[in-house]
N, C-alpha and C positions, 0 to 999 in steps of 0.2 A: 517876665521871668518864668521859666518852667517850674520853679519850686513853689511859686505862689499858689498854684491850684492843687498842690499835693495835700492829701490828708495829713493832719497833725502827727499821727503815729509814724508816717513815712518820713516826715521832716525830722522827727526825733531819731528814727532809725538812721537817717543820713548823718546826723551829728555823731552818733555813737560809732558808725562805720568810719567816719573821718578820723575820729580819735583812735580807733584801732589801727587804721592805715598809718597814721602819723606816729604811732608808737606810744601814745599816751597810755593805752591799755595793751601792753605786749602779750604774747602768748603766755597763758597761765595766770594773767592778772585777774583780780576780782573786779567785776563791774560794780558801780554804785548800786545800792539797793533800789528797788522800784520807787519806794517812798522818797529816798534821798534825791534821786535823779528827778523825780516829779517836782519836788520842792525847789530844786535848783533851777529847773526850766519853767516853773510856773504852770505846770501841766497837771492834768488829772492822772492819778496813779494807774487807773485802768487803761489809759492811753499809752502810758509808758510800758505797762505790762504787755500790751499788744505788740509794741515795737520789740521788746525783749523776746516775746514768743516767736516772732519771725526769725530772729537770730538763732533761736534754738532749733526751729524747723529746718533752717538752712545749714545746720551743723557748725555754726560759727562760735557757739558758746556751749559750755557743759555745765549742767546744774548739779550741785552737790546739795541735796536736801538738808535744810536746816542751817546751811552755811552760806550759800549764795551762787551766783553765776560767774563762771570763769571763761576767759577767752580761750577758745580751742586752739590747738597747735595748727599753724598754717593759716589761721583766719585772716591775717593781714594780707597775705599774698592772694588768697582766694577773693577777698573783697577788692583788692587792687585790680585783678584781672576782670572781675565783673564790672566795676566802675569804669574801667578803661573801655571795655566793649560797649557799654551803654553810652558813654560819651561819644565814641567814634560812630556809632550807629544812629543815635538820636539827636545829639547836640551839635556835633561838628558840621554836618551838612549845612545847617542854617547859618552857622558862623562863617563857614567858607563862602557861602553865597553872599553874605553881607560884606565880607572882606573884598570880594570881587566887585560887587556893586559900588563900593566906596573907592575902588581903585587903590587899595593899600598893597604895597609890595611886600614880599617876604623880608626884605632888608629893613623896611620901616617897622615891621612887627618885631624883629629881633632887636632893633635899636631902642624900642620903647619898653622892652622887658627888663 
């Protein structure tokens, strides 16, 4: 699996990104504190802080000092576009080759979904 070799902070970032895309944290929603998310995930708070910092650098969250981090407007759509591009460029080619190698037809894929 491609996710197994990822650093922990990137795995945590992916979890948060998925939650934003899925609407668990909509635009303007406050993210859990670093300590709360770390405790929930069984992770080191410094690792969670690194994941959160990446969101901040990418403009996906806004920090209100003394209050917390909030999902920036349009973050879900920006993340969706980025995740889609990454999937199509990095993951799909290997999946498509495996489908072809196994002789799976498009109809079979649709019937299994």
